C-alpha positions as a Markdown table, in Angstrom:
| # | Residue | x | y | z |
|---|---|---|---|---|
| 1 | Unk | 100.5 | 109.2 | 125.4 |
| 2 | Unk | 101.4 | 109.7 | 121.8 |
| 3 | Unk | 104.9 | 109.1 | 122.8 |
| 4 | Unk | 104.3 | 105.8 | 124.7 |
| 5 | Unk | 103.1 | 105.0 | 121.7 |
| 6 | Unk | 105.7 | 106.4 | 119.3 |
| 7 | Unk | 108.4 | 104.6 | 121.6 |
| 8 | Unk | 107.2 | 101.4 | 120.6 |
| 9 | Unk | 107.4 | 101.8 | 116.8 |
| 10 | Unk | 110.2 | 103.1 | 117.0 |
| 11 | Unk | 111.7 | 99.6 | 118.1 |
| 12 | Unk | 109.9 | 98.0 | 115.3 |
| 13 | Unk | 110.5 | 100.4 | 112.6 |
| 14 | Unk | 114.6 | 100.0 | 114.0 |
| 15 | Unk | 114.4 | 96.6 | 113.9 |
| 16 | Unk | 113.0 | 96.1 | 110.5 |
| 17 | Unk | 115.2 | 98.4 | 108.8 |
| 18 | Unk | 118.2 | 97.2 | 110.3 |
| 19 | Unk | 117.2 | 93.3 | 109.1 |
| 20 | Unk | 117.0 | 94.6 | 105.8 |
| 21 | Unk | 120.3 | 96.4 | 105.6 |
| 22 | Unk | 121.9 | 93.0 | 107.1 |
| 23 | Unk | 120.3 | 91.0 | 104.7 |
| 24 | Unk | 123.9 | 90.1 | 102.5 |
| 25 | Unk | 126.2 | 89.7 | 105.6 |
| 26 | Unk | 123.3 | 87.3 | 107.2 |
| 27 | Unk | 122.9 | 85.4 | 103.9 |
| 28 | Unk | 127.1 | 85.5 | 103.8 |
| 29 | Unk | 126.6 | 84.4 | 107.9 |
| 30 | Unk | 124.3 | 81.0 | 107.2 |
| 31 | Unk | 125.7 | 80.4 | 103.7 |
| 32 | Unk | 122.9 | 80.9 | 101.9 |
| 33 | Unk | 122.0 | 83.6 | 98.9 |
| 34 | Unk | 120.6 | 87.1 | 99.7 |
| 35 | Unk | 117.5 | 86.9 | 97.6 |
| 36 | Unk | 116.8 | 83.1 | 99.3 |
| 37 | Unk | 116.6 | 85.4 | 102.3 |
| 38 | Unk | 113.8 | 87.1 | 101.8 |
| 39 | Unk | 111.5 | 85.2 | 103.5 |
| 40 | Unk | 113.2 | 86.4 | 106.8 |
| 41 | Unk | 111.6 | 89.7 | 105.7 |
| 42 | Unk | 108.5 | 87.9 | 104.4 |
| 43 | Unk | 107.7 | 85.7 | 107.4 |
| 44 | Unk | 107.1 | 88.6 | 109.6 |
| 45 | Unk | 105.2 | 90.7 | 107.5 |
| 46 | Unk | 103.0 | 87.6 | 107.4 |
| 47 | Unk | 102.9 | 87.5 | 110.9 |
| 48 | Unk | 101.9 | 90.6 | 111.5 |
| 49 | Unk | 98.9 | 90.2 | 109.0 |
| 50 | Unk | 98.1 | 86.8 | 110.5 |
| 51 | Unk | 97.5 | 88.4 | 114.2 |
| 52 | Unk | 96.4 | 91.8 | 113.7 |
| 53 | Unk | 92.8 | 90.4 | 113.5 |
| 54 | Unk | 93.5 | 88.9 | 116.8 |
| 55 | Unk | 95.0 | 92.0 | 118.4 |
| 56 | Unk | 91.7 | 94.0 | 118.4 |
| 57 | Unk | 89.8 | 91.6 | 119.7 |
| 58 | Unk | 92.2 | 91.6 | 122.0 |
| 59 | Unk | 92.8 | 94.9 | 123.3 |
| 60 | Unk | 88.8 | 95.2 | 123.2 |
| 61 | Unk | 88.6 | 92.2 | 125.7 |
| 62 | Unk | 91.7 | 92.6 | 128.3 |
| 63 | Unk | 93.1 | 96.5 | 127.9 |
| 64 | Unk | 95.2 | 98.3 | 125.5 |
| 65 | Unk | 97.9 | 99.0 | 128.3 |
| 66 | Unk | 97.6 | 95.4 | 129.3 |
| 67 | Unk | 97.8 | 94.2 | 125.5 |
| 68 | Unk | 100.5 | 96.7 | 124.3 |
| 69 | Unk | 102.7 | 95.4 | 127.5 |
| 70 | Unk | 102.4 | 92.1 | 126.5 |
| 71 | Unk | 103.4 | 92.9 | 122.9 |
| 72 | Unk | 106.6 | 94.7 | 123.7 |
| 73 | Unk | 107.6 | 91.6 | 126.4 |
| 74 | Unk | 107.1 | 89.2 | 123.0 |
| 75 | Unk | 108.7 | 91.7 | 120.4 |
| 76 | Unk | 111.8 | 92.0 | 123.0 |
| 77 | Unk | 112.1 | 88.3 | 123.5 |
| 78 | Unk | 111.5 | 87.3 | 119.7 |
| 79 | Unk | 114.4 | 89.8 | 119.4 |
| 80 | Unk | 116.8 | 88.0 | 121.2 |
| 81 | Unk | 115.8 | 84.8 | 119.4 |
| 82 | Unk | 116.7 | 85.9 | 116.5 |
| 83 | Unk | 120.3 | 87.3 | 117.5 |
| 84 | Unk | 120.8 | 83.7 | 118.5 |
| 85 | Unk | 119.5 | 82.2 | 115.6 |
| 86 | Unk | 121.8 | 79.4 | 114.1 |
| 87 | Unk | 120.0 | 78.9 | 110.5 |
| 88 | Unk | 117.6 | 80.0 | 108.4 |
| 89 | Unk | 114.6 | 78.0 | 109.8 |
| 90 | Unk | 115.8 | 79.4 | 113.7 |
| 91 | Unk | 115.8 | 83.1 | 112.1 |
| 92 | Unk | 112.2 | 82.2 | 110.0 |
| 93 | Unk | 110.6 | 80.8 | 113.8 |
| 94 | Unk | 112.0 | 84.0 | 115.9 |
| 95 | Unk | 110.4 | 86.1 | 113.3 |
| 96 | Unk | 107.1 | 84.9 | 113.1 |
| 97 | Unk | 107.0 | 85.2 | 116.9 |
| 98 | Unk | 108.5 | 88.7 | 116.5 |
| 99 | Unk | 105.8 | 89.6 | 113.9 |
| 100 | Unk | 102.9 | 88.4 | 116.5 |
| 101 | Unk | 104.6 | 91.2 | 119.1 |
| 102 | Unk | 104.1 | 93.4 | 116.3 |
| 103 | Unk | 100.8 | 92.6 | 115.5 |
| 104 | Unk | 99.8 | 93.2 | 119.1 |
| 105 | Unk | 101.6 | 96.5 | 118.8 |
| 106 | Unk | 100.5 | 98.3 | 115.9 |
| 107 | Unk | 96.5 | 98.5 | 115.7 |
| 108 | Unk | 96.4 | 98.6 | 119.7 |
| 109 | Unk | 98.6 | 101.8 | 119.3 |
| 110 | Unk | 96.9 | 103.4 | 116.6 |
| 111 | Unk | 93.4 | 102.4 | 118.2 |
| 112 | Unk | 94.9 | 104.4 | 121.4 |
| 113 | Unk | 95.2 | 107.3 | 119.6 |
| 114 | Unk | 92.0 | 106.9 | 117.7 |
| 115 | Unk | 89.8 | 106.6 | 120.9 |
| 116 | Unk | 92.0 | 109.6 | 122.9 |
| 117 | Unk | 91.7 | 112.5 | 120.4 |
| 118 | Unk | 89.1 | 113.7 | 118.4 |
| 119 | Unk | 88.9 | 113.7 | 115.1 |
| 120 | Unk | 89.8 | 117.4 | 114.2 |
| 121 | Unk | 93.4 | 116.5 | 115.6 |
| 122 | Unk | 93.2 | 113.2 | 114.2 |
| 123 | Unk | 96.2 | 114.0 | 111.5 |
| 124 | Unk | 98.1 | 116.4 | 113.9 |
| 125 | Unk | 98.2 | 113.3 | 116.8 |
| 126 | Unk | 99.1 | 110.6 | 114.2 |
| 127 | Unk | 102.0 | 112.9 | 112.6 |
| 128 | Unk | 103.0 | 113.7 | 116.0 |
| 129 | Unk | 103.4 | 109.5 | 116.3 |
| 130 | Unk | 105.2 | 108.8 | 113.2 |
| 131 | Unk | 108.0 | 111.6 | 113.4 |
| 132 | Unk | 110.1 | 110.1 | 116.3 |
| 133 | Unk | 109.0 | 106.4 | 115.2 |
| 134 | Unk | 110.6 | 107.7 | 112.1 |
| 135 | Unk | 114.0 | 108.0 | 113.7 |
| 136 | Unk | 113.8 | 104.1 | 113.4 |
| 137 | Unk | 114.4 | 104.0 | 109.8 |
| 138 | Unk | 116.8 | 107.0 | 110.0 |
| 139 | Unk | 119.4 | 104.9 | 112.7 |
| 140 | Unk | 118.0 | 101.8 | 111.2 |
| 141 | Unk | 120.2 | 101.6 | 107.9 |
| 142 | Unk | 123.3 | 103.4 | 109.0 |
| 143 | Unk | 123.2 | 101.6 | 112.4 |
| 144 | Unk | 122.7 | 98.7 | 111.0 |
| 145 | Unk | 125.4 | 99.0 | 108.4 |
| 146 | Unk | 128.4 | 100.0 | 110.5 |
| 147 | Unk | 126.9 | 96.9 | 113.6 |
| 148 | Unk | 127.3 | 94.5 | 110.3 |
| 149 | Unk | 130.7 | 96.7 | 108.9 |
| 150 | Unk | 132.5 | 96.3 | 112.8 |
| 151 | Unk | 130.8 | 93.3 | 114.7 |
| 152 | Unk | 128.5 | 91.0 | 113.6 |
| 153 | Unk | 125.2 | 90.8 | 112.6 |
| 154 | Unk | 123.5 | 89.7 | 115.6 |
| 155 | Unk | 124.4 | 92.3 | 117.7 |
| 156 | Unk | 121.9 | 94.2 | 115.3 |
| 157 | Unk | 118.4 | 92.0 | 117.3 |
| 158 | Unk | 119.8 | 92.6 | 120.3 |
| 159 | Unk | 119.5 | 96.7 | 120.3 |
| 160 | Unk | 115.6 | 95.9 | 120.8 |
| 161 | Unk | 116.6 | 94.7 | 124.6 |
| 162 | Unk | 117.0 | 98.6 | 126.5 |
| 163 | Unk | 114.7 | 100.0 | 124.1 |
| 164 | Unk | 112.0 | 97.5 | 124.6 |
| 165 | Unk | 112.8 | 98.0 | 128.7 |
| 166 | Unk | 112.2 | 101.8 | 128.0 |
| 167 | Unk | 109.1 | 101.0 | 126.3 |
| 168 | Unk | 107.8 | 98.6 | 128.7 |
| 169 | Unk | 108.4 | 101.4 | 131.5 |
| 170 | Unk | 106.8 | 104.3 | 129.0 |
| 171 | Unk | 103.1 | 101.8 | 129.2 |
| 172 | Unk | 103.1 | 100.9 | 132.2 |
| 173 | Unk | 103.2 | 104.7 | 133.2 |
| 174 | Unk | 100.9 | 106.6 | 131.0 |
| 175 | Unk | 99.5 | 104.4 | 128.8 |
| 176 | Unk | 95.6 | 104.6 | 128.7 |
| 177 | Unk | 93.7 | 101.5 | 129.3 |
| 178 | Unk | 90.8 | 101.5 | 126.7 |
| 179 | Unk | 88.1 | 98.5 | 126.8 |
| 180 | Unk | 85.2 | 98.3 | 124.6 |
| 181 | Unk | 81.4 | 98.8 | 126.2 |
| 182 | Unk | 80.6 | 95.2 | 125.1 |
| 183 | Unk | 82.4 | 92.4 | 125.2 |
| 184 | Unk | 82.4 | 89.7 | 121.8 |
| 185 | Unk | 83.2 | 86.4 | 121.7 |
| 186 | Unk | 86.5 | 85.0 | 119.1 |
| 187 | Unk | 85.4 | 84.5 | 115.8 |
| 188 | Unk | 88.1 | 81.3 | 116.2 |
| 189 | Unk | 86.3 | 79.9 | 112.8 |
| 190 | Unk | 86.5 | 83.5 | 111.3 |
| 191 | Unk | 90.1 | 83.6 | 112.4 |
| 192 | Unk | 91.3 | 79.3 | 111.0 |
| 193 | Unk | 89.4 | 80.7 | 107.7 |
| 194 | Unk | 91.0 | 84.1 | 107.2 |
| 195 | Unk | 94.5 | 83.3 | 109.0 |
| 196 | Unk | 95.4 | 80.2 | 106.8 |
| 197 | Unk | 93.9 | 82.0 | 103.5 |
| 198 | Unk | 96.3 | 84.6 | 103.9 |
| 199 | Unk | 99.2 | 82.2 | 104.9 |
| 200 | Unk | 99.1 | 79.7 | 102.5 |
| 201 | Unk | 98.5 | 82.8 | 99.8 |
| 202 | Unk | 101.5 | 84.4 | 101.2 |
| 203 | Unk | 104.1 | 81.2 | 101.1 |
| 204 | Unk | 103.0 | 80.3 | 97.4 |
| 205 | Unk | 103.7 | 83.8 | 96.7 |
| 206 | Unk | 107.2 | 83.4 | 98.3 |
| 207 | Unk | 108.1 | 80.2 | 97.1 |
| 208 | Unk | 106.7 | 81.3 | 93.2 |
| 209 | Unk | 109.6 | 80.6 | 90.4 |
| 210 | Unk | 111.9 | 78.7 | 92.9 |
| 211 | Unk | 110.3 | 75.3 | 91.3 |
| 212 | Unk | 110.0 | 74.0 | 94.4 |
| 213 | Unk | 106.5 | 73.0 | 93.6 |
| 214 | Unk | 104.9 | 71.5 | 90.5 |
| 215 | Unk | 102.5 | 74.1 | 88.3 |
| 216 | Unk | 99.7 | 71.3 | 89.0 |
| 217 | Unk | 100.9 | 71.7 | 93.1 |
| 218 | Unk | 101.1 | 75.7 | 92.9 |
| 219 | Unk | 97.6 | 76.1 | 91.3 |
| 220 | Unk | 96.1 | 74.0 | 93.5 |
| 221 | Unk | 97.2 | 75.8 | 96.7 |
| 222 | Unk | 96.2 | 79.3 | 95.1 |
| 223 | Unk | 92.6 | 77.6 | 94.3 |
| 224 | Unk | 92.8 | 76.1 | 98.1 |
| 225 | Unk | 94.2 | 80.0 | 99.7 |
| 226 | Unk | 91.5 | 81.6 | 97.9 |
| 227 | Unk | 88.2 | 79.0 | 98.7 |
| 228 | Unk | 89.9 | 79.8 | 102.3 |
| 229 | Unk | 89.7 | 83.8 | 102.0 |
| 230 | Unk | 85.9 | 82.8 | 99.9 |
| 231 | Unk | 84.9 | 80.6 | 103.0 |
| 232 | Unk | 85.5 | 83.4 | 105.3 |
| 233 | Unk | 83.7 | 86.1 | 103.4 |
| 234 | Unk | 80.5 | 84.0 | 103.6 |
| 235 | Unk | 80.9 | 83.0 | 107.2 |
| 236 | Unk | 81.6 | 86.5 | 108.1 |
| 237 | Unk | 77.7 | 87.5 | 106.8 |
| 238 | Unk | 76.0 | 84.8 | 109.2 |
| 239 | Unk | 78.2 | 85.6 | 112.0 |
| 240 | Unk | 77.0 | 88.3 | 114.9 |
| 241 | Unk | 80.2 | 89.1 | 115.9 |
| 242 | Unk | 83.0 | 88.5 | 113.3 |
| 243 | Unk | 86.6 | 88.7 | 113.0 |
| 244 | Unk | 86.8 | 91.2 | 110.2 |
| 245 | Unk | 83.2 | 93.1 | 109.9 |
| 246 | Unk | 83.6 | 93.3 | 106.3 |
| 247 | Unk | 80.3 | 95.3 | 106.2 |
| 248 | Unk | 82.5 | 98.4 | 107.3 |
| 249 | Unk | 83.5 | 98.5 | 103.8 |
| 250 | Unk | 80.4 | 100.1 | 103.2 |
| 251 | Unk | 81.6 | 103.3 | 104.0 |
| 252 | Unk | 82.8 | 105.1 | 100.7 |
| 253 | Unk | 86.3 | 106.9 | 102.3 |
| 254 | Unk | 87.0 | 103.3 | 104.4 |
| 255 | Unk | 86.7 | 101.5 | 101.3 |
| 256 | Unk | 88.6 | 103.5 | 99.0 |
| 257 | Unk | 91.4 | 104.3 | 101.5 |
| 258 | Unk | 91.7 | 100.6 | 102.7 |
| 259 | Unk | 91.4 | 99.1 | 99.6 |
| 260 | Unk | 93.0 | 102.0 | 97.5 |
| 261 | Unk | 95.9 | 101.6 | 99.6 |
| 262 | Unk | 96.3 | 97.9 | 99.4 |
| 263 | Unk | 97.1 | 98.4 | 95.6 |
| 264 | Unk | 99.5 | 101.2 | 96.2 |
| 265 | Unk | 101.5 | 99.3 | 98.9 |
| 266 | Unk | 101.7 | 96.2 | 96.7 |
| 267 | Unk | 104.1 | 98.2 | 94.7 |
| 268 | Unk | 105.8 | 100.4 | 98.1 |
| 269 | Unk | 106.1 | 96.9 | 99.4 |
| 270 | Unk | 109.3 | 95.7 | 98.0 |
| 271 | Unk | 111.6 | 98.2 | 98.0 |
| 272 | Unk | 112.9 | 97.8 | 101.8 |
| 273 | Unk | 114.0 | 94.4 | 100.7 |
| 274 | Unk | 115.5 | 95.0 | 97.3 |
| 275 | Unk | 116.9 | 98.3 | 98.1 |
| 276 | Unk | 119.5 | 97.2 | 100.1 |
| 277 | Unk | 120.3 | 94.3 | 97.6 |
| 278 | Unk | 120.8 | 97.0 | 94.7 |
| 279 | Unk | 123.3 | 99.3 | 96.8 |
| 280 | Unk | 124.8 | 95.9 | 99.0 |
| 281 | Unk | 124.9 | 92.4 | 96.1 |
| 282 | Unk | 124.2 | 94.9 | 92.7 |
| 283 | Unk | 126.1 | 98.2 | 93.0 |
| 284 | Unk | 128.8 | 96.1 | 95.6 |
| 285 | Unk | 128.5 | 99.1 | 98.5 |
| 286 | Unk | 129.4 | 98.3 | 102.0 |
| 287 | Unk | 126.6 | 97.3 | 104.4 |
| 288 | Unk | 127.3 | 101.1 | 106.4 |
| 289 | Unk | 127.6 | 103.1 | 102.4 |
| 290 | Unk | 124.3 | 100.8 | 101.9 |
| 291 | Unk | 122.9 | 102.5 | 105.2 |
| 292 | Unk | 123.9 | 105.8 | 104.6 |
| 293 | Unk | 121.5 | 105.9 | 101.7 |
| 294 | Unk | 118.9 | 104.4 | 103.2 |
| 295 | Unk | 118.9 | 107.6 | 105.4 |
| 296 | Unk | 117.6 | 110.9 | 102.7 |
| 297 | Unk | 114.0 | 108.8 | 102.5 |
| 298 | Unk | 113.6 | 108.9 | 106.4 |
| 299 | Unk | 114.6 | 112.6 | 106.9 |
| 300 | Unk | 112.8 | 113.2 | 103.9 |
| 301 | Unk | 109.9 | 111.6 | 105.5 |
| 302 | Unk | 110.3 | 113.1 | 108.7 |
| 303 | Unk | 110.4 | 116.9 | 107.0 |
| 304 | Unk | 106.6 | 115.9 | 105.0 |
| 305 | Unk | 105.2 | 115.3 | 108.4 |
| 306 | Unk | 105.6 | 119.0 | 109.0 |
| 307 | Unk | 103.6 | 119.9 | 106.2 |
| 308 | Unk | 101.0 | 117.0 | 105.1 |
| 309 | Unk | 98.6 | 118.8 | 107.1 |
| 310 | Unk | 98.8 | 121.9 | 105.5 |
| 311 | Unk | 98.6 | 120.5 | 102.1 |
| 312 | Unk | 95.6 | 118.4 | 102.6 |
| 313 | Unk | 93.6 | 121.4 | 104.3 |
| 314 | Unk | 94.5 | 123.7 | 100.7 |
| 315 | Unk | 94.4 | 120.5 | 98.3 |
| 316 | Unk | 92.2 | 117.8 | 99.5 |
| 317 | Unk | 92.6 | 114.4 | 100.3 |
| 318 | Unk | 91.3 | 113.3 | 96.4 |
| 319 | Unk | 93.8 | 115.8 | 94.6 |
| 320 | Unk | 96.9 | 114.9 | 97.1 |
| 321 | Unk | 96.5 | 111.0 | 96.8 |
| 322 | Unk | 95.8 | 110.9 | 92.9 |
| 323 | Unk | 98.7 | 112.8 | 91.7 |
| 324 | Unk | 101.1 | 112.1 | 95.0 |
| 325 | Unk | 100.3 | 108.1 | 94.1 |
| 326 | Unk | 101.7 | 109.2 | 90.7 |
| 327 | Unk | 104.9 | 110.6 | 91.9 |
| 328 | Unk | 105.5 | 107.2 | 94.0 |
| 329 | Unk | 105.2 | 105.4 | 90.8 |
| 330 | Unk | 107.8 | 107.8 | 88.9 |
| 331 | Unk | 110.1 | 107.6 | 91.8 |
| 332 | Unk | 110.0 | 104.1 | 91.5 |
| 333 | Unk | 110.9 | 103.9 | 88.5 |
| 334 | Unk | 113.8 | 106.2 | 88.8 |
| 335 | Unk | 116.1 | 103.4 | 91.0 |
| 336 | Unk | 116.1 | 101.4 | 87.6 |
| 337 | Unk | 118.2 | 103.8 | 85.9 |
| 338 | Unk | 120.7 | 103.4 | 89.4 |
| 339 | Unk | 123.9 | 101.3 | 88.8 |
| 340 | Unk | 127.7 | 101.5 | 89.8 |
| 341 | Unk | 128.0 | 104.3 | 87.2 |
| 342 | Unk | 125.5 | 106.8 | 89.2 |
| 343 | Unk | 126.6 | 109.4 | 90.5 |
| 344 | Unk | 126.1 | 109.3 | 94.8 |
| 345 | Unk | 124.0 | 112.6 | 94.6 |
| 346 | Unk | 121.4 | 111.4 | 92.4 |
| 347 | Unk | 120.6 | 108.3 | 94.3 |
| 348 | Unk | 120.6 | 110.6 | 97.7 |
| 349 | Unk | 117.9 | 112.9 | 95.6 |
| 350 | Unk | 116.0 | 110.0 | 94.2 |
| 351 | Unk | 116.2 | 108.5 | 98.3 |
| 352 | Unk | 114.6 | 111.6 | 99.2 |
| 353 | Unk | 111.9 | 112.2 | 96.5 |
| 354 | Unk | 110.5 | 108.4 | 97.3 |
| 355 | Unk | 110.6 | 109.1 | 101.5 |
| 356 | Unk | 109.1 | 112.5 | 100.9 |
| 357 | Unk | 106.1 | 111.1 | 98.7 |
| 358 | Unk | 105.6 | 107.7 | 100.8 |
| 359 | Unk | 105.2 | 109.7 | 103.7 |
| 360 | Unk | 102.9 | 112.2 | 102.4 |
| 361 | Unk | 100.8 | 109.1 | 100.7 |
| 362 | Unk | 100.7 | 107.0 | 104.4 |
| 363 | Unk | 99.9 | 110.1 | 106.2 |
| 364 | Unk | 96.7 | 110.7 | 103.7 |
| 365 | Unk | 95.5 | 106.8 | 104.0 |
| 366 | Unk | 96.2 | 106.2 | 107.0 |
| 367 | Unk | 93.9 | 108.7 | 108.7 |
| 368 | Unk | 91.3 | 109.0 | 105.7 |
| 369 | Unk | 90.3 | 105.9 | 107.1 |
| 370 | Unk | 88.7 | 106.9 | 109.6 |
| 371 | Unk | 87.0 | 109.9 | 108.5 |
| 372 | Unk | 83.6 | 108.4 | 108.5 |
| 373 | Unk | 83.5 | 105.6 | 111.1 |
| 374 | Unk | 81.8 | 106.2 | 114.0 |
| 375 | Unk | 83.3 | 105.8 | 117.4 |
| 376 | Unk | 81.8 | 102.6 | 118.2 |
| 377 | Unk | 83.7 | 101.0 | 115.1 |
| 378 | Unk | 86.6 | 102.0 | 115.6 |
| 379 | Unk | 88.1 | 99.9 | 116.6 |
| 380 | Unk | 87.2 | 97.0 | 114.1 |
| 381 | Unk | 88.1 | 99.8 | 111.7 |
| 382 | Unk | 91.8 | 100.2 | 113.1 |
| 383 | Unk | 91.7 | 96.1 | 112.9 |
| 384 | Unk | 90.9 | 95.7 | 109.2 |
| 385 | Unk | 93.5 | 98.6 | 107.8 |
| 386 | Unk | 96.3 | 97.5 | 109.5 |
| 387 | Unk | 95.0 | 94.0 | 108.5 |
| 388 | Unk | 95.1 | 95.2 | 104.8 |
| 389 | Unk | 98.4 | 97.0 | 105.3 |
| 390 | Unk | 100.3 | 94.5 | 106.2 |
| 391 | Unk | 99.0 | 91.7 | 103.9 |
| 392 | Unk | 99.6 | 94.1 | 101.1 |
| 393 | Unk | 103.1 | 94.9 | 101.8 |
| 394 | Unk | 103.5 | 91.0 | 102.1 |
| 395 | Unk | 101.9 | 90.5 | 99.1 |
| 396 | Unk | 104.3 | 93.6 | 98.0 |
| 397 | Unk | 107.8 | 92.4 | 98.9 |
| 398 | Unk | 106.9 | 88.7 | 97.2 |
| 399 | Unk | 105.5 | 90.7 | 94.0 |
| 400 | Unk | 109.3 | 92.4 | 93.9 |
| 401 | Unk | 111.3 | 88.9 | 94.6 |
| 402 | Unk | 109.4 | 87.1 | 91.8 |
| 403 | Unk | 110.3 | 89.9 | 89.5 |
| 404 | Unk | 114.0 | 90.0 | 90.9 |
| 405 | Unk | 114.2 | 86.1 | 90.6 |
| 406 | Unk | 112.1 | 85.5 | 87.3 |
| 407 | Unk | 115.0 | 88.0 | 85.8 |
| 408 | Unk | 117.6 | 86.9 | 87.2 |
| 409 | Unk | 117.0 | 83.4 | 86.4 |
| 410 | Unk | 120.1 | 80.8 | 87.1 |
| 411 | Unk | 122.8 | 83.6 | 87.0 |
| 412 | Unk | 124.9 | 83.2 | 90.0 |
| 413 | Unk | 124.1 | 86.4 | 92.3 |
| 414 | Unk | 127.9 | 87.3 | 92.4 |
| 415 | Unk | 127.6 | 88.7 | 89.0 |
| 416 | Unk | 126.7 | 92.3 | 89.9 |
| 417 | Unk | 125.8 | 93.7 | 86.4 |
| 418 | Unk | 122.9 | 90.8 | 85.9 |
| 419 | Unk | 121.8 | 91.0 | 89.6 |
| 420 | Unk | 121.8 | 94.7 | 88.9 |
| 421 | Unk | 119.3 | 94.5 | 85.8 |
| 422 | Unk | 117.0 | 92.2 | 87.5 |
| 423 | Unk | 116.8 | 94.4 | 89.9 |
| 424 | Unk | 116.3 | 97.2 | 87.7 |
| 425 | Unk | 113.0 | 95.4 | 86.0 |
| 426 | Unk | 111.3 | 94.8 | 89.5 |
| 427 | Unk | 111.7 | 98.5 | 90.3 |
| 428 | Unk | 110.0 | 99.1 | 86.9 |
| 429 | Unk | 107.1 | 96.3 | 87.4 |
| 430 | Unk | 106.6 | 97.8 | 91.0 |
| 431 | Unk | 106.8 | 101.7 | 89.1 |
| 432 | Unk | 104.0 | 100.1 | 87.1 |
| 433 | Unk | 101.6 | 98.5 | 89.8 |
| 434 | Unk | 101.6 | 102.0 | 91.9 |
| 435 | Unk | 101.3 | 104.1 | 89.3 |
| 436 | Unk | 98.2 | 102.6 | 88.4 |
| 437 | Unk | 96.6 | 102.2 | 91.5 |
| 438 | Unk | 96.2 | 106.1 | 91.5 |
| 439 | Unk | 93.1 | 105.5 | 89.3 |
| 440 | Unk | 91.4 | 103.9 | 92.4 |
| 441 | Unk | 91.5 | 107.3 | 94.7 |
| 442 | Unk | 89.5 | 109.3 | 91.5 |
| 443 | Unk | 86.0 | 108.0 | 93.2 |
| 444 | Unk | 86.8 | 110.4 | 96.3 |
| 445 | Unk | 84.7 | 113.2 | 96.4 |
| 446 | Unk | 86.2 | 116.9 | 96.9 |
| 447 | Unk | 84.9 | 117.1 | 100.6 |
| 448 | Unk | 86.1 | 113.8 | 101.8 |
| 449 | Unk | 88.2 | 113.9 | 104.8 |
| 450 | Unk | 87.3 | 117.3 | 105.6 |
| 451 | Unk | 86.5 | 116.1 | 108.9 |
| 452 | Unk | 90.3 | 115.7 | 109.8 |
| 453 | Unk | 91.4 | 117.8 | 107.3 |
| 454 | Unk | 89.9 | 121.1 | 108.5 |
| 455 | Unk | 87.8 | 119.4 | 111.2 |
| 456 | Unk | 84.5 | 119.9 | 109.5 |
| 457 | Unk | 81.9 | 117.9 | 110.9 |
| 458 | Unk | 79.4 | 116.3 | 108.2 |
| 459 | Unk | 76.3 | 114.0 | 108.5 |
| 460 | Unk | 77.0 | 110.3 | 108.5 |
| 461 | Unk | 75.3 | 108.8 | 105.5 |
| 462 | Unk | 76.6 | 105.2 | 105.9 |
| 463 | Unk | 75.2 | 102.8 | 107.7 |
| 464 | Unk | 76.1 | 102.2 | 111.5 |
| 465 | Unk | 77.4 | 98.4 | 110.9 |
| 466 | Unk | 78.1 | 97.2 | 114.5 |
| 467 | Unk | 79.6 | 97.5 | 117.9 |
| 468 | Unk | 83.2 | 96.6 | 117.5 |
């Protein structure tokens, strides 16, 4: 069963990393600037953040097997639509649909793992799933670079067709079918409030600094988005079956993992988009070389999965997360030193360190979230964790692009020196945010997460927050 989930994650990660590498080529084909195409990446992440809350309800109502199979079909068909797009709006529309397919895959796959394995085996099971999925980022940049170099960028989306067919066959044959013990109605009002609020907020962050709206309209938009999100929080209190059960934040380890991880991912979220720009637009490398420079991070991330469980058992979640988060900030800051004169071996070392520490961070945050969660709340916890995770990645991408665009100003993006300088400032801003997020993990206790890292059960001290 873990291989079933890994196959779908492989397809999703392969697509994401190939697209990032091909952004400059897509921009040239569609006759737009590379930085303006951040909407192709952010629209997909935004669609994930908006669609994930509904996917948890769908899995409870229709079963994990059926929802997972539909997700793969939608994702594969949307990939074909991306490959056939002839302009930016068509590409964005296809990416939004693709994101909805991905929104059903990620939390449902994670939920299946949580419901299948006991907590003492959860970290190992999650790492087992993630290791094959990391092959996607390993092959994606290199494969994408070679495809863009030798053929058309459209081919990169058609690769998902055979992968999707294999994943669908695995799902129909091996995927377990879990349903909720109690059916809960869909919170339509909550979905409208939360989805519209997050969508408006992400869109405003995307266009911030592009002068497409007046300052007054921008301020009004932010007030509207914040009001919708506050409205959801008020609505959730009086709803028996809310879309996202905010009362889960009473569980301390869940709260620190999700909210601390949200801030951490704000810094990490801009890297997948900014690094290919640094390599191709800033330094002037061809797409295939840019792809090769992304490989060390994936290799190091795969290597970390083999030692993360032992490190967590030895040092504990509190020490690992506080120290490792600072190391991530340092590695992001090191990209501010990379320019056309930097030796390739230095870039490879930075990339490997970044992949190593990122992998440790994600394994720790993703598993800690379920350390003290009751079985009845596992579905809701998976949905909320995935929602906040994707929302933070969307905000991080927008934030990194805003900083880069701010420093770039009206300088043409054909000026490699100025583009590199702007990207350097963006990396420094992301590094500071990431390093400061380590403060949130200081609130963990030494024994937190031992039910996962060491298999030690402890009395659930948090209140039962309801049926998911």
